[in-house]
N, C-alpha and C positions, 0 to 999 in steps of 0.2 A: 105547925110551916108549908104543910104540901101546897099552900095557893102559894104563898110567897116561891117557892120552886119552880112552882106552873107558869106563876106572872113571872121573871124573871126567863124560863124558858120563850115565853112568847115574845116578849121587849128583842130577846137576842134575836128571835127571828125572822122580825121586824125590823131590824136592825140592816140583816143579810138582804132582808129586800133592798132596801133603801142602795144596801153596797152595790147590787147588782144593775143597778138602775144608774146608778152615778158611774159605774163603771161602763156601763153601754153609751151614756152622752161624751164623758171624756174621750178625746181623742187622744190618740197614741202616737209614741215617737217611738225612733228605732232607737232604743236603747235595751241593755240587760238590767235587771236590778237581782243580785245576788244576795242568799242568805241561807245562813247554816245555823242547825241549833234552834231552828224558830228564833231567828236572828239574835242569838244570845251568843254566838263565838264564831269567829274568824277561824274556819279548822276545815277538815273535810273534805268530801269529794267536791264542796263550792267553792271553798279555798284552791286547790289546786288546778279546776278547770277555769277560774278565773284569772290565775297567773298565769296559764296557758295563753287565754285568749289576750292577755294587757300585753303578751310577748310578741305574740303573731297575727294580732288582727287589730285595726284601726277603729273596732264599734266600741261606743259610747256605755261602760261599764258603771256600775253604781253597787254601794255597798249599802244595805239596809239592817241598822242594829237597833234592839233593845236598849242599849246598853249606853248613854252618852259617852261613857269610857271610852267603849270600844269608837264610837264616830269620834273623838276628837285624835285618838293610835290613831286611825287612819289616816286621816287626814293630816297630820303630821308628816306621812309618810308618799303623801300626793296623791291618795286615792279617795275617790269622792263617797261620800256615805252619808248617810240621811239615818237621824232619828224616828224608829219607827212610831211610838205615840207622841206625835206633832203634826202640823198640818200641813209642812212642808213633806212630813215622812208619809202622810197620805196621800197626798197629793203626785210626790213620785214614785207609789206602787200602782196608781191609776192613769196616771201617762207613759208609762212603762210597758213596752210592746212583748218584751218577753221578762218571765219570771223564770231563776233558777234558782232551786230548793233542795236540800236533799233530807228536810226534815218534812215538816207539815207546810201548807200554803202560807204564802204570805200575809196572805189577808182570807179572814174567814169565808167570803162567797166572791165571785166574781163571775162576768159576762165569759163564756165559754168561746164564744166566736170574736170575740173582740181583741185574744192576744197570745200568744203563745204560753203554754208552761211545760217546763222541763224538770223533772222529778229525778232527781241522780240517788235518792234514797241515803240511807246510812246502815246499809250492811246486810248479807242474807246469809241463812248460817242454819242449822240444826232445827232451829223454833220456828214453830206455827205464826203466821201472819194474818188477822189478829190472832188472839188469844182465845182458847177454849171458851175460858169464863169473862172475855168481856161482853159488859153490858150492852144489851145491842141497838141501844141509839148510840153507843161510839161505834161498831161496826158499821149500822148502818149509814155515819156519817164520813167514815174511812172510805168505803166504798163508793161512796158520792162522790168524794176528792177525787179519788185516782178513776173513777170514769171521765175522768174532766180532762188529766193530763193529755197533752199533747206529743210529750215524749218521753219515756220510760226506760231506762237502762239497768242491764242485770247482765250475769259475767256468763250465765247460762239456765237452760229452761230447766236443767234437773236440779240446778244448786236451788231453787227456790220455786216449786211447780204452780205455786198457787197463783203466781202474777200472770192475770190474765184467762182464769180460770176461776178459784172460789173469788178471785178479788178482781171484778172487771175492770177491763180497760178498754180506751180508746182502740179502733182497727187501726192497726198500723200502729200503735203506740212505743208497744214492747220491741225494743232492739238490745243485740246483744252487744255491745260496745265495750262492754265492763266499764271499770270504774276508774275518775281519772285519777283515787288517791294510791292506786297500784300504779299507774306510771311515775309518781314520785320515788313509792319505796324501793322500787325497781332502778331509777336513777342516782339514788343516796348510795354510800359507802360504807360497809361497816364501820370503820376507823375513824368516820365524819361524825355516826352517827354516836359512836360510844363515847365520845368528847362532848356532845350537846347531852348527854346522858351525865354525863360526871359534872359537866359545867351546872345543870338544875339543881345537881342533889347538891354542890359545891363539896366537891371531892376533887383531889390533884389527881388520883386515878383509880380506876377499877380491876376488879378480877378477872383472872381468865376468863370465865365464864357468865353470862349474862341471863337470867331468867324470869321473865315475864308471868306471873301467876295475873290473870284475868277474867274472870269470870261474868258473868249476865245479869240484868234484872232479874227477881223472881218474885213472878205473881206473891206470893205465897209468904214475900218479905223473911224468909231466913234466908241468911247464908252461909252456905254449904264449905264451909272454909275446910283447907287440909289438917291433919295434926302437925303442924310444924316441927315441934321436938321430936317426931320418929323422922325425922330429915335432917335434923343438924349437923347431924355427923358427916351425912354423906354430903350437904353442899359445903361441910370446911375442908374435906379432904377433895373435892371437884373442886376447890377455890372458884366457888359459884357465888352472884351475890344476887339476889331474888327481889324484886320488883312486885309492891301488891297492890295492881291498882283494882278497884272495884267498879262498878257501873255507873256514870252520873247518880245514877235516883237513890244511891245510897249514900248523900253525901255527908252524913255521921257515922258512916260504917268506920268502927276503928280497928286495924288486923289484931289477933290476938299475939302476937311476937311482931315486937320491934327491935332491934339491934344493929350492929356493925353489918350484918349480913340479910338482915331482912327490912327493906326500907319501905314505905309508903311513897308509891308514885302515880298519886291520884291524879284530877284536874286541875288541881290548886297548884300542883308541883309543873305538870306536864300536861296544858289544857288541848293540844291535839297530836294523839297516841304515834300518828302516823309520821310525824317528824323523826322520830324513834326508833320505830321498828326494825331497819336495816341494823341496828347496832345490837337486836335480844337473840342469843343464841338459841333457845327452848321457849315454847310456848306453851304455857299451862292454863288451858281453860278449860269450859263447859260444852253451853250451847249457843257460847257467844259468835256474832257473826268474823269478829277479829281472828277467828278462823280462817278464812277464806282472805280476808288483807293478807298473815302469814304466809299461809301456801304458795302464794308467788314466789317466796325466797325461797321453796323448797328446805326448809328447816322442820329441825325436828317440833311437833307437835301431841301433847300428850290430852288428852281429853280425861279428866275426872268428873265423873260423875255418879255419886253415889246418892244422889235421889232422880236416878231415870225415869221410875215410875211414878211417881207422885208430880215430877217437872211436866212427863207428859200428861198427866189428869188435866193438871191446872191451867199451862199453857200449850202443850201440845208440840208431837215431835214429829217433823214429817223426814228424816233422817231414820233410815235403817240402822239400829244397833246392833253391831257395830262396822258393819260392812259399809256406809256410808260414810264414816268419821276416818278424815285421810290425815292418819297417825296412829301412835299408840292410845289405847283406852285402857281404865280404871274404874270399877265402880264402886271399889273400896277403899280404904288405907292400905289394907293388906295387899290390894294388885298394884296401886300406887309406888309404894317404896321400892319393891322390887323394877318396873319398869324407871323409874328415874335413875335407878343405881344404876340400868345399864345403858341411858340416854347420857347420862352425864357423865358418867366415866371413858363411853366409847366414842360418844359426840354423833352418836347417830341413832334411829329408831331402831325398835328389835323387826326380824324380819317379815314377820306379819305386818308392823305398823307402816313400815317402809314401801311393801307391797301396796297395800292401802292406800297409802298416798302416790303412789306413783300413776295407781289406777284413778283416781278419781282426780289427779291433776287434767287430766284431758276430758275427766267430765264433766265439772267445774268451770271450764273457761271456754268457752265454743271458739274465743280468739286468743291468740298469745295476747297476756296481759301486756300492757307497756306501751300503747298507741291508744289508749279512749280518749283522751284529749283530744289529739288530731281528731277522730272519726265525729265526736258531739259535736265541736268545734262547726262541722262542716254541713251536720245535719242542721243545726241552730240556723248556721247562716244561708241554708237553703231554705229551711222555715220563714225567716225574716226577708230574704226576697222576694218570695210570692207573694209576701203583704205589702212590706215597703222596698220596693225596687231602689238599688242603689243612687241612681239620677234622680229621685223624689226625695231623696235623703235629708235634701236639705230644705224642703218644703214643708217637712213631717217637723223641724226642732226650734 
């Protein structure tokens, strides 16, 4: 079967050459094409930047979806959208002068001098990018993509030091404008977010506290779930609801404990987790980038990392443990139980966890979060103005 794989790679390479030539020949228009989750969702950084630009600019904005149901959903709400796997979708991608995405690129190949490409990415945190054990062809392809992006935003140099070093970027492409989803989280209100949580769960009301358990993906494929039976009494005593949400790549994961206090909160229940973070009181995670998103709220974060050495060996961690983890840490259930006892009964981190969080907040946000959309919109419009001055906009459409 090796010859078949080799043939497939050759054909894919030929298709990419054709795409680059087509991209070079097709005239571009002053139009911004948005994609989130590789075209499979309306969420994350792309969503929140789009919504800001729809309110504050007169630019032509289009969404690019792989799911025809999302295309129909968007059009019903007055949002221009195209089906990615169609001639119209391909033509729209080739014609759009700007691509905005938060995962992979819209097309697997493009002419780097014919358009503006904006990579918002989908998160930074303790884990390395790419993984230590990633196949070399995957690493090469990722580096190829990142070296072509015109604009790449993150929250600070310290939160993810590999950008622009181990992962090459265009000179001047890396900016510290922050994430659009942080604007939305900070604009939100705890009670309104709790109402949305209750609505998607089909509950008339919620307990006093909400704890979100949200681990990341593990290349080794093993979910390091806590032993919830040891926390049952504490959860009941503190009147806490535990939302169990795993990484999207664990689509078939079933929590070990489900009842009125422990409920699933996966993507099928809440596709865009950032709509609900403001309603969460405590985050329990491991190496997930969600910790940086929750950090903007300055609420308790507990890092449960019983497989720290194994995860570092397989994926890689660039944060020092525990100094670079902005909250309380637990390397075992014996450590997790007393930490959560303190956090859930007193409503705050331990003294050591609070001290780390206060120090790291300033390190992980180079600019105060809350105005990322404004900053990124100004940059994108400046890049567009250089290529398609506004007085020429009519002639390019």
